[in-house]
mmCIF file of the N, C-alpha and C atoms, coordinates in Angstrom:
data_MODEL
# 
_entry.id   MODEL 
# 
loop_
_atom_site.group_PDB 
_atom_site.id 
_atom_site.type_symbol 
_atom_site.label_atom_id 
_atom_site.label_alt_id 
_atom_site.label_comp_id 
_atom_site.label_asym_id 
_atom_site.label_entity_id 
_atom_site.label_seq_id 
_atom_site.pdbx_PDB_ins_code 
_atom_site.Cartn_x 
_atom_site.Cartn_y 
_atom_site.Cartn_z 
_atom_site.occupancy 
_atom_site.B_iso_or_equiv 
_atom_site.pdbx_formal_charge 
_atom_site.auth_seq_id 
_atom_site.auth_comp_id 
_atom_site.auth_asym_id 
_atom_site.auth_atom_id 
_atom_site.pdbx_PDB_model_num 
ATOM 1   N N  . UNK A 1 1  ? 5.028   -16.154 -9.547  1.00 0.00 ? 1  UNK A N  1 
ATOM 2   C CA . UNK A 1 1  ? 4.999   -14.724 -9.423  1.00 0.00 ? 1  UNK A CA 1 
ATOM 3   C C  . UNK A 1 1  ? 3.632   -14.327 -8.869  1.00 0.00 ? 1  UNK A C  1 
ATOM 4   N N  . UNK A 1 2  ? 3.621   -13.394 -7.965  1.00 0.00 ? 2  UNK A N  1 
ATOM 5   C CA . UNK A 1 2  ? 2.376   -12.951 -7.341  1.00 0.00 ? 2  UNK A CA 1 
ATOM 6   C C  . UNK A 1 2  ? 2.261   -11.436 -7.485  1.00 0.00 ? 2  UNK A C  1 
ATOM 7   N N  . UNK A 1 3  ? 1.120   -10.981 -7.968  1.00 0.00 ? 3  UNK A N  1 
ATOM 8   C CA . UNK A 1 3  ? 0.807   -9.561  -8.011  1.00 0.00 ? 3  UNK A CA 1 
ATOM 9   C C  . UNK A 1 3  ? -0.318  -9.325  -7.008  1.00 0.00 ? 3  UNK A C  1 
ATOM 10  N N  . UNK A 1 4  ? -0.030  -8.560  -5.971  1.00 0.00 ? 4  UNK A N  1 
ATOM 11  C CA . UNK A 1 4  ? -1.049  -8.272  -4.959  1.00 0.00 ? 4  UNK A CA 1 
ATOM 12  C C  . UNK A 1 4  ? -1.697  -6.941  -5.316  1.00 0.00 ? 4  UNK A C  1 
ATOM 13  N N  . UNK A 1 5  ? -2.955  -7.005  -5.733  1.00 0.00 ? 5  UNK A N  1 
ATOM 14  C CA . UNK A 1 5  ? -3.654  -5.803  -6.153  1.00 0.00 ? 5  UNK A CA 1 
ATOM 15  C C  . UNK A 1 5  ? -4.957  -5.577  -5.391  1.00 0.00 ? 5  UNK A C  1 
ATOM 16  N N  . UNK A 1 6  ? -5.218  -6.397  -4.382  1.00 0.00 ? 6  UNK A N  1 
ATOM 17  C CA . UNK A 1 6  ? -6.463  -6.263  -3.636  1.00 0.00 ? 6  UNK A CA 1 
ATOM 18  C C  . UNK A 1 6  ? -6.377  -5.100  -2.665  1.00 0.00 ? 6  UNK A C  1 
ATOM 19  N N  . UNK A 1 7  ? -7.446  -4.343  -2.571  1.00 0.00 ? 7  UNK A N  1 
ATOM 20  C CA . UNK A 1 7  ? -7.501  -3.209  -1.647  1.00 0.00 ? 7  UNK A CA 1 
ATOM 21  C C  . UNK A 1 7  ? -8.912  -2.640  -1.644  1.00 0.00 ? 7  UNK A C  1 
ATOM 22  N N  . UNK A 1 8  ? -9.179  -1.835  -0.652  1.00 0.00 ? 8  UNK A N  1 
ATOM 23  C CA . UNK A 1 8  ? -10.354 -0.972  -0.674  1.00 0.00 ? 8  UNK A CA 1 
ATOM 24  C C  . UNK A 1 8  ? -9.792  0.408   -1.011  1.00 0.00 ? 8  UNK A C  1 
ATOM 25  N N  . UNK A 1 9  ? -9.768  0.771   -2.299  1.00 0.00 ? 9  UNK A N  1 
ATOM 26  C CA . UNK A 1 9  ? -9.097  1.994   -2.734  1.00 0.00 ? 9  UNK A CA 1 
ATOM 27  C C  . UNK A 1 9  ? -9.980  3.229   -2.614  1.00 0.00 ? 9  UNK A C  1 
ATOM 28  N N  . UNK A 1 10 ? -10.250 3.624   -1.390  1.00 0.00 ? 10 UNK A N  1 
ATOM 29  C CA . UNK A 1 10 ? -11.153 4.748   -1.191  1.00 0.00 ? 10 UNK A CA 1 
ATOM 30  C C  . UNK A 1 10 ? -10.724 5.562   0.014   1.00 0.00 ? 10 UNK A C  1 
ATOM 31  N N  . UNK A 1 11 ? -10.354 6.815   -0.220  1.00 0.00 ? 11 UNK A N  1 
ATOM 32  C CA . UNK A 1 11 ? -10.015 7.702   0.890   1.00 0.00 ? 11 UNK A CA 1 
ATOM 33  C C  . UNK A 1 11 ? -11.237 7.942   1.775   1.00 0.00 ? 11 UNK A C  1 
ATOM 34  N N  . UNK A 1 12 ? -12.410 8.298   1.200   1.00 0.00 ? 12 UNK A N  1 
ATOM 35  C CA . UNK A 1 12 ? -13.582 8.515   2.066   1.00 0.00 ? 12 UNK A CA 1 
ATOM 36  C C  . UNK A 1 12 ? -13.945 7.280   2.889   1.00 0.00 ? 12 UNK A C  1 
ATOM 37  N N  . UNK A 1 13 ? -13.889 6.102   2.268   1.00 0.00 ? 13 UNK A N  1 
ATOM 38  C CA . UNK A 1 13 ? -14.241 4.886   3.017   1.00 0.00 ? 13 UNK A CA 1 
ATOM 39  C C  . UNK A 1 13 ? -13.227 4.605   4.116   1.00 0.00 ? 13 UNK A C  1 
ATOM 40  N N  . UNK A 1 14 ? -11.944 4.916   3.879   1.00 0.00 ? 14 UNK A N  1 
ATOM 41  C CA . UNK A 1 14 ? -10.933 4.691   4.916   1.00 0.00 ? 14 UNK A CA 1 
ATOM 42  C C  . UNK A 1 14 ? -11.174 5.587   6.120   1.00 0.00 ? 14 UNK A C  1 
ATOM 43  N N  . UNK A 1 15 ? -11.834 6.699   5.898   1.00 0.00 ? 15 UNK A N  1 
ATOM 44  C CA . UNK A 1 15 ? -12.181 7.615   7.000   1.00 0.00 ? 15 UNK A CA 1 
ATOM 45  C C  . UNK A 1 15 ? -13.475 7.167   7.670   1.00 0.00 ? 15 UNK A C  1 
ATOM 46  N N  . UNK A 1 16 ? -14.482 6.816   6.850   1.00 0.00 ? 16 UNK A N  1 
ATOM 47  C CA . UNK A 1 16 ? -15.793 6.429   7.390   1.00 0.00 ? 16 UNK A CA 1 
ATOM 48  C C  . UNK A 1 16 ? -15.809 5.031   8.002   1.00 0.00 ? 16 UNK A C  1 
ATOM 49  N N  . UNK A 1 17 ? -15.003 4.124   7.445   1.00 0.00 ? 17 UNK A N  1 
ATOM 50  C CA . UNK A 1 17 ? -14.967 2.728   7.901   1.00 0.00 ? 17 UNK A CA 1 
ATOM 51  C C  . UNK A 1 17 ? -13.514 2.310   8.126   1.00 0.00 ? 17 UNK A C  1 
ATOM 52  N N  . UNK A 1 18 ? -12.856 2.891   9.134   1.00 0.00 ? 18 UNK A N  1 
ATOM 53  C CA . UNK A 1 18 ? -11.426 2.634   9.307   1.00 0.00 ? 18 UNK A CA 1 
ATOM 54  C C  . UNK A 1 18 ? -11.077 1.181   9.611   1.00 0.00 ? 18 UNK A C  1 
ATOM 55  N N  . UNK A 1 19 ? -11.908 0.475   10.334  1.00 0.00 ? 19 UNK A N  1 
ATOM 56  C CA . UNK A 1 19 ? -11.587 -0.909  10.694  1.00 0.00 ? 19 UNK A CA 1 
ATOM 57  C C  . UNK A 1 19 ? -11.584 -1.827  9.473   1.00 0.00 ? 19 UNK A C  1 
ATOM 58  N N  . UNK A 1 20 ? -12.645 -1.780  8.678   1.00 0.00 ? 20 UNK A N  1 
ATOM 59  C CA . UNK A 1 20 ? -12.686 -2.661  7.499   1.00 0.00 ? 20 UNK A CA 1 
ATOM 60  C C  . UNK A 1 20 ? -11.612 -2.270  6.488   1.00 0.00 ? 20 UNK A C  1 
ATOM 61  N N  . UNK A 1 21 ? -11.350 -0.999  6.356   1.00 0.00 ? 21 UNK A N  1 
ATOM 62  C CA . UNK A 1 21 ? -10.300 -0.539  5.452   1.00 0.00 ? 21 UNK A CA 1 
ATOM 63  C C  . UNK A 1 21 ? -8.929  -1.050  5.911   1.00 0.00 ? 21 UNK A C  1 
ATOM 64  N N  . UNK A 1 22 ? -8.672  -0.961  7.212   1.00 0.00 ? 22 UNK A N  1 
ATOM 65  C CA . UNK A 1 22 ? -7.411  -1.465  7.777   1.00 0.00 ? 22 UNK A CA 1 
ATOM 66  C C  . UNK A 1 22 ? -7.288  -2.972  7.569   1.00 0.00 ? 22 UNK A C  1 
ATOM 67  N N  . UNK A 1 23 ? -8.361  -3.694  7.863   1.00 0.00 ? 23 UNK A N  1 
ATOM 68  C CA . UNK A 1 23 ? -8.317  -5.156  7.755   1.00 0.00 ? 23 UNK A CA 1 
ATOM 69  C C  . UNK A 1 23 ? -7.994  -5.606  6.333   1.00 0.00 ? 23 UNK A C  1 
ATOM 70  N N  . UNK A 1 24 ? -8.571  -4.951  5.345   1.00 0.00 ? 24 UNK A N  1 
ATOM 71  C CA . UNK A 1 24 ? -8.324  -5.342  3.959   1.00 0.00 ? 24 UNK A CA 1 
ATOM 72  C C  . UNK A 1 24 ? -6.965  -4.837  3.485   1.00 0.00 ? 24 UNK A C  1 
ATOM 73  N N  . UNK A 1 25 ? -6.673  -3.573  3.728   1.00 0.00 ? 25 UNK A N  1 
ATOM 74  C CA . UNK A 1 25 ? -5.478  -2.962  3.143   1.00 0.00 ? 25 UNK A CA 1 
ATOM 75  C C  . UNK A 1 25 ? -4.177  -3.297  3.868   1.00 0.00 ? 25 UNK A C  1 
ATOM 76  N N  . UNK A 1 26 ? -4.210  -3.459  5.167   1.00 0.00 ? 26 UNK A N  1 
ATOM 77  C CA . UNK A 1 26 ? -2.980  -3.776  5.904   1.00 0.00 ? 26 UNK A CA 1 
ATOM 78  C C  . UNK A 1 26 ? -2.931  -5.260  6.253   1.00 0.00 ? 26 UNK A C  1 
ATOM 79  N N  . UNK A 1 27 ? -3.950  -5.754  6.954   1.00 0.00 ? 27 UNK A N  1 
ATOM 80  C CA . UNK A 1 27 ? -3.950  -7.166  7.328   1.00 0.00 ? 27 UNK A CA 1 
ATOM 81  C C  . UNK A 1 27 ? -3.971  -8.058  6.085   1.00 0.00 ? 27 UNK A C  1 
ATOM 82  N N  . UNK A 1 28 ? -4.736  -7.652  5.069   1.00 0.00 ? 28 UNK A N  1 
ATOM 83  C CA . UNK A 1 28 ? -4.795  -8.436  3.834   1.00 0.00 ? 28 UNK A CA 1 
ATOM 84  C C  . UNK A 1 28 ? -3.442  -8.532  3.155   1.00 0.00 ? 28 UNK A C  1 
ATOM 85  N N  . UNK A 1 29 ? -2.723  -7.419  3.086   1.00 0.00 ? 29 UNK A N  1 
ATOM 86  C CA . UNK A 1 29 ? -1.383  -7.425  2.490   1.00 0.00 ? 29 UNK A CA 1 
ATOM 87  C C  . UNK A 1 29 ? -0.453  -8.340  3.283   1.00 0.00 ? 29 UNK A C  1 
ATOM 88  N N  . UNK A 1 30 ? -0.561  -8.298  4.598   1.00 0.00 ? 30 UNK A N  1 
ATOM 89  C CA . UNK A 1 30 ? 0.261   -9.169  5.443   1.00 0.00 ? 30 UNK A CA 1 
ATOM 90  C C  . UNK A 1 30 ? -0.019  -10.638 5.143   1.00 0.00 ? 30 UNK A C  1 
ATOM 91  N N  . UNK A 1 31 ? -1.303  -10.990 5.020   1.00 0.00 ? 31 UNK A N  1 
ATOM 92  C CA . UNK A 1 31 ? -1.660  -12.384 4.751   1.00 0.00 ? 31 UNK A CA 1 
ATOM 93  C C  . UNK A 1 31 ? -1.136  -12.843 3.387   1.00 0.00 ? 31 UNK A C  1 
ATOM 94  N N  . UNK A 1 32 ? -1.182  -11.963 2.398   1.00 0.00 ? 32 UNK A N  1 
ATOM 95  C CA . UNK A 1 32 ? -0.636  -12.317 1.079   1.00 0.00 ? 32 UNK A CA 1 
ATOM 96  C C  . UNK A 1 32 ? 0.864   -12.542 1.179   1.00 0.00 ? 32 UNK A C  1 
ATOM 97  N N  . UNK A 1 33 ? 1.572   -11.649 1.863   1.00 0.00 ? 33 UNK A N  1 
ATOM 98  C CA . UNK A 1 33 ? 3.021   -11.795 2.015   1.00 0.00 ? 33 UNK A CA 1 
ATOM 99  C C  . UNK A 1 33 ? 3.375   -13.062 2.786   1.00 0.00 ? 33 UNK A C  1 
ATOM 100 N N  . UNK A 1 34 ? 2.608   -13.343 3.818   1.00 0.00 ? 34 UNK A N  1 
ATOM 101 C CA . UNK A 1 34 ? 2.850   -14.545 4.618   1.00 0.00 ? 34 UNK A CA 1 
ATOM 102 C C  . UNK A 1 34 ? 2.633   -15.811 3.792   1.00 0.00 ? 34 UNK A C  1 
ATOM 103 N N  . UNK A 1 35 ? 1.568   -15.836 2.998   1.00 0.00 ? 35 UNK A N  1 
ATOM 104 C CA . UNK A 1 35 ? 1.304   -16.991 2.144   1.00 0.00 ? 35 UNK A CA 1 
ATOM 105 C C  . UNK A 1 35 ? 2.412   -17.158 1.107   1.00 0.00 ? 35 UNK A C  1 
ATOM 106 N N  . UNK A 1 36 ? 2.911   -16.053 0.594   1.00 0.00 ? 36 UNK A N  1 
ATOM 107 C CA . UNK A 1 36 ? 4.022   -16.131 -0.362  1.00 0.00 ? 36 UNK A CA 1 
ATOM 108 C C  . UNK A 1 36 ? 5.256   -16.725 0.307   1.00 0.00 ? 36 UNK A C  1 
ATOM 109 N N  . UNK A 1 37 ? 5.562   -16.266 1.510   1.00 0.00 ? 37 UNK A N  1 
ATOM 110 C CA . UNK A 1 37 ? 6.724   -16.796 2.234   1.00 0.00 ? 37 UNK A CA 1 
ATOM 111 C C  . UNK A 1 37 ? 6.543   -18.281 2.523   1.00 0.00 ? 37 UNK A C  1 
ATOM 112 N N  . UNK A 1 38 ? 5.356   -18.660 2.974   1.00 0.00 ? 38 UNK A N  1 
ATOM 113 C CA . UNK A 1 38 ? 5.086   -20.067 3.268   1.00 0.00 ? 38 UNK A CA 1 
ATOM 114 C C  . UNK A 1 38 ? 5.157   -20.928 2.008   1.00 0.00 ? 38 UNK A C  1 
ATOM 115 N N  . UNK A 1 39 ? 4.822   -20.332 0.861   1.00 0.00 ? 39 UNK A N  1 
ATOM 116 C CA . UNK A 1 39 ? 4.836   -21.067 -0.396  1.00 0.00 ? 39 UNK A CA 1 
ATOM 117 C C  . UNK A 1 39 ? 6.159   -21.005 -1.137  1.00 0.00 ? 39 UNK A C  1 
ATOM 118 N N  . UNK A 1 40 ? 7.142   -20.340 -0.531  1.00 0.00 ? 40 UNK A N  1 
ATOM 119 C CA . UNK A 1 40 ? 8.458   -20.281 -1.150  1.00 0.00 ? 40 UNK A CA 1 
ATOM 120 C C  . UNK A 1 40 ? 8.596   -19.257 -2.259  1.00 0.00 ? 40 UNK A C  1 
ATOM 121 N N  . UNK A 1 41 ? 7.682   -18.303 -2.331  1.00 0.00 ? 41 UNK A N  1 
ATOM 122 C CA . UNK A 1 41 ? 7.779   -17.253 -3.343  1.00 0.00 ? 41 UNK A CA 1 
ATOM 123 C C  . UNK A 1 41 ? 8.877   -16.282 -2.930  1.00 0.00 ? 41 UNK A C  1 
ATOM 124 N N  . UNK A 1 42 ? 9.794   -16.023 -3.825  1.00 0.00 ? 42 UNK A N  1 
ATOM 125 C CA . UNK A 1 42 ? 10.909  -15.132 -3.542  1.00 0.00 ? 42 UNK A CA 1 
ATOM 126 C C  . UNK A 1 42 ? 10.462  -13.681 -3.703  1.00 0.00 ? 42 UNK A C  1 
ATOM 127 N N  . UNK A 1 43 ? 10.784  -12.844 -2.724  1.00 0.00 ? 43 UNK A N  1 
ATOM 128 C CA . UNK A 1 43 ? 10.375  -11.443 -2.754  1.00 0.00 ? 43 UNK A CA 1 
ATOM 129 C C  . UNK A 1 43 ? 11.273  -10.643 -3.690  1.00 0.00 ? 43 UNK A C  1 
ATOM 130 N N  . UNK A 1 44 ? 10.656  -9.971  -4.625  1.00 0.00 ? 44 UNK A N  1 
ATOM 131 C CA . UNK A 1 44 ? 11.359  -9.091  -5.552  1.00 0.00 ? 44 UNK A CA 1 
ATOM 132 C C  . UNK A 1 44 ? 10.442  -7.958  -5.952  1.00 0.00 ? 44 UNK A C  1 
ATOM 133 N N  . UNK A 1 45 ? 11.049  -6.889  -6.354  1.00 0.00 ? 45 UNK A N  1 
ATOM 134 C CA . UNK A 1 45 ? 10.294  -5.776  -6.898  1.00 0.00 ? 45 UNK A CA 1 
ATOM 135 C C  . UNK A 1 45 ? 10.833  -5.503  -8.290  1.00 0.00 ? 45 UNK A C  1 
ATOM 136 N N  . UNK A 1 46 ? 9.963   -5.561  -9.276  1.00 0.00 ? 46 UNK A N  1 
ATOM 137 C CA . UNK A 1 46 ? 10.408  -5.270  -10.633 1.00 0.00 ? 46 UNK A CA 1 
ATOM 138 C C  . UNK A 1 46 ? 10.756  -3.796  -10.776 1.00 0.00 ? 46 UNK A C  1 
ATOM 139 N N  . UNK A 1 47 ? 9.934   -2.956  -10.213 1.00 0.00 ? 47 UNK A N  1 
ATOM 140 C CA . UNK A 1 47 ? 10.162  -1.521  -10.227 1.00 0.00 ? 47 UNK A CA 1 
ATOM 141 C C  . UNK A 1 47 ? 9.188   -0.907  -9.244  1.00 0.00 ? 47 UNK A C  1 
ATOM 142 N N  . UNK A 1 48 ? 9.685   -0.028  -8.394  1.00 0.00 ? 48 UNK A N  1 
ATOM 143 C CA . UNK A 1 48 ? 8.789   0.645   -7.455  1.00 0.00 ? 48 UNK A CA 1 
ATOM 144 C C  . UNK A 1 48 ? 8.059   1.754   -8.175  1.00 0.00 ? 48 UNK A C  1 
ATOM 145 N N  . UNK A 1 49 ? 6.774   1.628   -8.225  1.00 0.00 ? 49 UNK A N  1 
ATOM 146 C CA . UNK A 1 49 ? 5.945   2.656   -8.840  1.00 0.00 ? 49 UNK A CA 1 
ATOM 147 C C  . UNK A 1 49 ? 4.994   3.164   -7.770  1.00 0.00 ? 49 UNK A C  1 
ATOM 148 N N  . UNK A 1 50 ? 5.019   4.438   -7.534  1.00 0.00 ? 50 UNK A N  1 
ATOM 149 C CA . UNK A 1 50 ? 4.133   5.018   -6.532  1.00 0.00 ? 50 UNK A CA 1 
ATOM 150 C C  . UNK A 1 50 ? 2.720   5.111   -7.075  1.00 0.00 ? 50 UNK A C  1 
ATOM 151 N N  . UNK A 1 51 ? 1.743   4.613   -6.323  1.00 0.00 ? 51 UNK A N  1 
ATOM 152 C CA . UNK A 1 51 ? 0.355   4.756   -6.758  1.00 0.00 ? 51 UNK A CA 1 
ATOM 153 C C  . UNK A 1 51 ? -0.084  6.213   -6.678  1.00 0.00 ? 51 UNK A C  1 
ATOM 154 N N  . UNK A 1 52 ? -1.286  6.480   -7.160  1.00 0.00 ? 52 UNK A N  1 
ATOM 155 C CA . UNK A 1 52 ? -1.772  7.845   -7.214  1.00 0.00 ? 52 UNK A CA 1 
ATOM 156 C C  . UNK A 1 52 ? -2.302  8.368   -5.882  1.00 0.00 ? 52 UNK A C  1 
ATOM 157 N N  . UNK A 1 53 ? -2.200  7.603   -4.801  1.00 0.00 ? 53 UNK A N  1 
ATOM 158 C CA . UNK A 1 53 ? -2.696  8.106   -3.529  1.00 0.00 ? 53 UNK A CA 1 
ATOM 159 C C  . UNK A 1 53 ? -1.807  9.261   -3.053  1.00 0.00 ? 53 UNK A C  1 
ATOM 160 N N  . UNK A 1 54 ? -2.211  9.931   -1.992  1.00 0.00 ? 54 UNK A N  1 
ATOM 161 C CA . UNK A 1 54 ? -1.539  11.156  -1.572  1.00 0.00 ? 54 UNK A CA 1 
ATOM 162 C C  . UNK A 1 54 ? -0.506  10.905  -0.484  1.00 0.00 ? 54 UNK A C  1 
ATOM 163 N N  . UNK A 1 55 ? 0.313   9.869   -0.632  1.00 0.00 ? 55 UNK A N  1 
ATOM 164 C CA . UNK A 1 55 ? 1.303   9.559   0.392   1.00 0.00 ? 55 UNK A CA 1 
ATOM 165 C C  . UNK A 1 55 ? 2.590   10.347  0.209   1.00 0.00 ? 55 UNK A C  1 
ATOM 166 N N  . UNK A 1 56 ? 2.729   11.066  -0.869  1.00 0.00 ? 56 UNK A N  1 
ATOM 167 C CA . UNK A 1 56 ? 3.929   11.858  -1.081  1.00 0.00 ? 56 UNK A CA 1 
ATOM 168 C C  . UNK A 1 56 ? 3.532   13.277  -1.438  1.00 0.00 ? 56 UNK A C  1 
ATOM 169 N N  . UNK A 1 57 ? 4.424   14.224  -1.190  1.00 0.00 ? 57 UNK A N  1 
ATOM 170 C CA . UNK A 1 57 ? 4.082   15.624  -1.474  1.00 0.00 ? 57 UNK A CA 1 
ATOM 171 C C  . UNK A 1 57 ? 3.686   15.824  -2.933  1.00 0.00 ? 57 UNK A C  1 
ATOM 172 N N  . UNK A 1 58 ? 2.914   16.868  -3.176  1.00 0.00 ? 58 UNK A N  1 
ATOM 173 C CA . UNK A 1 58 ? 2.437   17.153  -4.529  1.00 0.00 ? 58 UNK A CA 1 
ATOM 174 C C  . UNK A 1 58 ? 3.435   18.019  -5.295  1.00 0.00 ? 58 UNK A C  1 
ATOM 175 N N  . UNK A 1 59 ? 4.662   17.593  -5.330  1.00 0.00 ? 59 UNK A N  1 
ATOM 176 C CA . UNK A 1 59 ? 5.697   18.268  -6.074  1.00 0.00 ? 59 UNK A CA 1 
ATOM 177 C C  . UNK A 1 59 ? 6.003   17.480  -7.337  1.00 0.00 ? 59 UNK A C  1 
ATOM 178 N N  . UNK A 1 60 ? 6.378   18.183  -8.379  1.00 0.00 ? 60 UNK A N  1 
ATOM 179 C CA . UNK A 1 60 ? 6.753   17.520  -9.619  1.00 0.00 ? 60 UNK A CA 1 
ATOM 180 C C  . UNK A 1 60 ? 8.139   17.972  -10.029 1.00 0.00 ? 60 UNK A C  1 
ATOM 181 N N  . UNK A 1 61 ? 8.935   17.115  -10.572 1.00 0.00 ? 61 UNK A N  1 
ATOM 182 C CA . UNK A 1 61 ? 8.673   15.688  -10.772 1.00 0.00 ? 61 UNK A CA 1 
ATOM 183 C C  . UNK A 1 61 ? 8.858   14.915  -9.484  1.00 0.00 ? 61 UNK A C  1 
ATOM 184 N N  . UNK A 1 62 ? 8.161   13.803  -9.348  1.00 0.00 ? 62 UNK A N  1 
ATOM 185 C CA . UNK A 1 62 ? 8.299   12.940  -8.179  1.00 0.00 ? 62 UNK A CA 1 
ATOM 186 C C  . UNK A 1 62 ? 9.523   12.035  -8.367  1.00 0.00 ? 62 UNK A C  1 
ATOM 187 N N  . UNK A 1 63 ? 10.271  11.859  -7.301  1.00 0.00 ? 63 UNK A N  1 
ATOM 188 C CA . UNK A 1 63 ? 11.452  10.997  -7.341  1.00 0.00 ? 63 UNK A CA 1 
ATOM 189 C C  . UNK A 1 63 ? 11.425  10.078  -6.128  1.00 0.00 ? 63 UNK A C  1 
ATOM 190 N N  . UNK A 1 64 ? 12.112  8.948   -6.224  1.00 0.00 ? 64 UNK A N  1 
ATOM 191 C CA . UNK A 1 64 ? 12.107  7.941   -5.164  1.00 0.00 ? 64 UNK A CA 1 
ATOM 192 C C  . UNK A 1 64 ? 12.656  8.450   -3.837  1.00 0.00 ? 64 UNK A C  1 
ATOM 193 N N  . UNK A 1 65 ? 13.478  9.491   -3.862  1.00 0.00 ? 65 UNK A N  1 
ATOM 194 C CA . UNK A 1 65 ? 14.085  9.978   -2.627  1.00 0.00 ? 65 UNK A CA 1 
ATOM 195 C C  . UNK A 1 65 ? 13.153  10.877  -1.822  1.00 0.00 ? 65 UNK A C  1 
ATOM 196 N N  . UNK A 1 66 ? 11.988  11.198  -2.352  1.00 0.00 ? 66 UNK A N  1 
ATOM 197 C CA . UNK A 1 66 ? 11.032  12.032  -1.623  1.00 0.00 ? 66 UNK A CA 1 
ATOM 198 C C  . UNK A 1 66 ? 10.483  11.254  -0.427  1.00 0.00 ? 66 UNK A C  1 
ATOM 199 N N  . UNK A 1 67 ? 10.366  11.911  0.699   1.00 0.00 ? 67 UNK A N  1 
ATOM 200 C CA . UNK A 1 67 ? 9.817   11.263  1.894   1.00 0.00 ? 67 UNK A CA 1 
ATOM 201 C C  . UNK A 1 67 ? 8.296   11.245  1.829   1.00 0.00 ? 67 UNK A C  1 
ATOM 202 N N  . UNK A 1 68 ? 7.678   10.135  2.221   1.00 0.00 ? 68 UNK A N  1 
ATOM 203 C CA . UNK A 1 68 ? 6.217   10.046  2.225   1.00 0.00 ? 68 UNK A CA 1 
ATOM 204 C C  . UNK A 1 68 ? 5.599   10.990  3.241   1.00 0.00 ? 68 UNK A C  1 
ATOM 205 N N  . UNK A 1 69 ? 4.422   11.426  2.931   1.00 0.00 ? 69 UNK A N  1 
ATOM 206 C CA . UNK A 1 69 ? 3.656   12.280  3.830   1.00 0.00 ? 69 UNK A CA 1 
ATOM 207 C C  . UNK A 1 69 ? 2.176   11.935  3.673   1.00 0.00 ? 69 UNK A C  1 
ATOM 208 N N  . UNK A 1 70 ? 1.753   10.767  4.212   1.00 0.00 ? 70 UNK A N  1 
ATOM 209 C CA . UNK A 1 70 ? 0.364   10.325  4.022   1.00 0.00 ? 70 UNK A CA 1 
ATOM 210 C C  . UNK A 1 70 ? -0.630  11.346  4.559   1.00 0.00 ? 70 UNK A C  1 
ATOM 211 N N  . UNK A 1 71 ? -1.657  11.616  3.765   1.00 0.00 ? 71 UNK A N  1 
ATOM 212 C CA . UNK A 1 71 ? -2.660  12.596  4.175   1.00 0.00 ? 71 UNK A CA 1 
ATOM 213 C C  . UNK A 1 71 ? -4.035  11.991  4.370   1.00 0.00 ? 71 UNK A C  1 
ATOM 214 N N  . UNK A 1 72 ? -4.099  10.670  4.410   1.00 0.00 ? 72 UNK A N  1 
ATOM 215 C CA . UNK A 1 72 ? -5.372  9.992   4.661   1.00 0.00 ? 72 UNK A CA 1 
ATOM 216 C C  . UNK A 1 72 ? -5.062  8.607   5.214   1.00 0.00 ? 72 UNK A C  1 
ATOM 217 N N  . UNK A 1 73 ? -6.038  7.981   5.876   1.00 0.00 ? 73 UNK A N  1 
ATOM 218 C CA . UNK A 1 73 ? -5.823  6.606   6.332   1.00 0.00 ? 73 UNK A CA 1 
ATOM 219 C C  . UNK A 1 73 ? -5.482  5.675   5.165   1.00 0.00 ? 73 UNK A C  1 
ATOM 220 N N  . UNK A 1 74 ? -6.146  5.858   4.020   1.00 0.00 ? 74 UNK A N  1 
ATOM 221 C CA . UNK A 1 74 ? -5.867  5.009   2.862   1.00 0.00 ? 74 UNK A CA 1 
ATOM 222 C C  . UNK A 1 74 ? -4.416  5.166   2.415   1.00 0.00 ? 74 UNK A C  1 
ATOM 223 N N  . UNK A 1 75 ? -3.928  6.382   2.324   1.00 0.00 ? 75 UNK A N  1 
ATOM 224 C CA . UNK A 1 75 ? -2.537  6.613   1.914   1.00 0.00 ? 75 UNK A CA 1 
ATOM 225 C C  . UNK A 1 75 ? -1.581  5.946   2.880   1.00 0.00 ? 75 UNK A C  1 
ATOM 226 N N  . UNK A 1 76 ? -1.861  6.040   4.162   1.00 0.00 ? 76 UNK A N  1 
ATOM 227 C CA . UNK A 1 76 ? -0.999  5.403   5.160   1.00 0.00 ? 76 UNK A CA 1 
ATOM 228 C C  . UNK A 1 76 ? -1.043  3.885   5.018   1.00 0.00 ? 76 UNK A C  1 
ATOM 229 N N  . UNK A 1 77 ? -2.234  3.329   4.790   1.00 0.00 ? 77 UNK A N  1 
ATOM 230 C CA . UNK A 1 77 ? -2.362  1.879   4.646   1.00 0.00 ? 77 UNK A CA 1 
ATOM 231 C C  . UNK A 1 77 ? -1.564  1.380   3.437   1.00 0.00 ? 77 UNK A C  1 
ATOM 232 N N  . UNK A 1 78 ? -1.607  2.089   2.329   1.00 0.00 ? 78 UNK A N  1 
ATOM 233 C CA . UNK A 1 78 ? -0.865  1.684   1.144   1.00 0.00 ? 78 UNK A CA 1 
ATOM 234 C C  . UNK A 1 78 ? 0.636   1.825   1.377   1.00 0.00 ? 78 UNK A C  1 
ATOM 235 N N  . UNK A 1 79 ? 1.034   2.844   2.123   1.00 0.00 ? 79 UNK A N  1 
ATOM 236 C CA . UNK A 1 79 ? 2.436   3.035   2.444   1.00 0.00 ? 79 UNK A CA 1 
ATOM 237 C C  . UNK A 1 79 ? 2.958   1.885   3.319   1.00 0.00 ? 79 UNK A C  1 
ATOM 238 N N  . UNK A 1 80 ? 2.160   1.462   4.293   1.00 0.00 ? 80 UNK A N  1 
ATOM 239 C CA . UNK A 1 80 ? 2.537   0.320   5.137   1.00 0.00 ? 80 UNK A CA 1 
ATOM 240 C C  . UNK A 1 80 ? 2.748   -0.904  4.260   1.00 0.00 ? 80 UNK A C  1 
ATOM 241 N N  . UNK A 1 81 ? 1.881   -1.115  3.287   1.00 0.00 ? 81 UNK A N  1 
ATOM 242 C CA . UNK A 1 81 ? 2.040   -2.241  2.374   1.00 0.00 ? 81 UNK A CA 1 
ATOM 243 C C  . UNK A 1 81 ? 3.325   -2.171  1.573   1.00 0.00 ? 81 UNK A C  1 
ATOM 244 N N  . UNK A 1 82 ? 3.724   -0.971  1.178   1.00 0.00 ? 82 UNK A N  1 
ATOM 245 C CA . UNK A 1 82 ? 4.994   -0.813  0.450   1.00 0.00 ? 82 UNK A CA 1 
ATOM 246 C C  . UNK A 1 82 ? 6.174   -1.190  1.332   1.00 0.00 ? 82 UNK A C  1 
ATOM 247 N N  . UNK A 1 83 ? 6.117   -0.763  2.581   1.00 0.00 ? 83 UNK A N  1 
ATOM 248 C CA . UNK A 1 83 ? 7.242   -1.058  3.476   1.00 0.00 ? 83 UNK A CA 1 
ATOM 249 C C  . UNK A 1 83 ? 7.268   -2.522  3.840   1.00 0.00 ? 83 UNK A C  1 
# 
């Protein structure tokens, strides 16, 4: 079982340093997924839990059918990782 929790979790840094933020948050997630596939790890999701980033509207209650609306590079990077 693999839990991928590595990231640069910073909206300001994703704006100020977009390249390093992209490399860690998007490319890093890709490398973890690729290593899992190469190692025979079966892809599963125990439960989709949305992180606290601003990738979805600020409506309550939040439900899985809500469409994402990333409002920062960091939110978009985390959304790419989910997909």
